[in-house]
N, C-alpha and C positions, 0 to 999 in steps of 0.2 A: 826664372829663366835658366835653362840648362847651360852648361859650358859650351856645348855645340851651338846652341841658339845664340849665345853671346858672341861666339867667334864669327858666326855667319852675319850677325848684325854689324859687327865691327868691320868685317870685310866689305859689306855693302856700303857702309858709311864712308869707308876709305875710298872705295871706287867712285862714289858720288862726288867726293871732294876732288878726285882726279878729273872727273868729267867737268866739274866747274872750272878747274884750272885750264883744262884743254879748251873749253869753249871760249875762254878769255884769250887764248893764244891761237885760236882757229885751227887746232889739230884734232878736234874731237872726232871727225870722221875717220881719221887714221887710227885713232884709239879704239873706236868701235869696231873697225875692221869688218864691216858688213853686218855686224850684229845689231839688234835693237838695244835700246837703253835697258830694257827689262832683262834681256839676255846678258848684257854686260854686268849688271848689278847682281844678278842671280834670279832667274824667273820664279823659283820656289820661294825665295825670300820676299820678292815683290808681292807674290800672291798671298803670302801670309801677313803682309802689312799693307792692306788696301789704302791706307791713308797717304801713302807716298805716290799713288797713281796720279793724282792731280798735279803734283809737282813734276812728275815725269812727263805728263802731257804738256805742261807749260814749257818745260825744257825743250822737248821735241819741236813744239810750235815755234819757239824762239830760234832754234837751229834752222828750221825750214825757212823762216822769214829771213834769216841772215844769209842763207845759201842763195836765196833768190835775189839778193842785192847785187 
């Protein structure tokens, strides 16, 4: 893994952690600021790591379910 790839991976993981914290404190929509989760994490990084897509889908589904409560 190149240094750039490692940096992008770390940034995406840090942002995923922030999303988790935000979802627990109900501020995730402010954090996303109109962006999709993929856009927030970095769409190119998500595309390069398709294994995270199921987790993103589950997260978005949980957000949508919570929003409807």
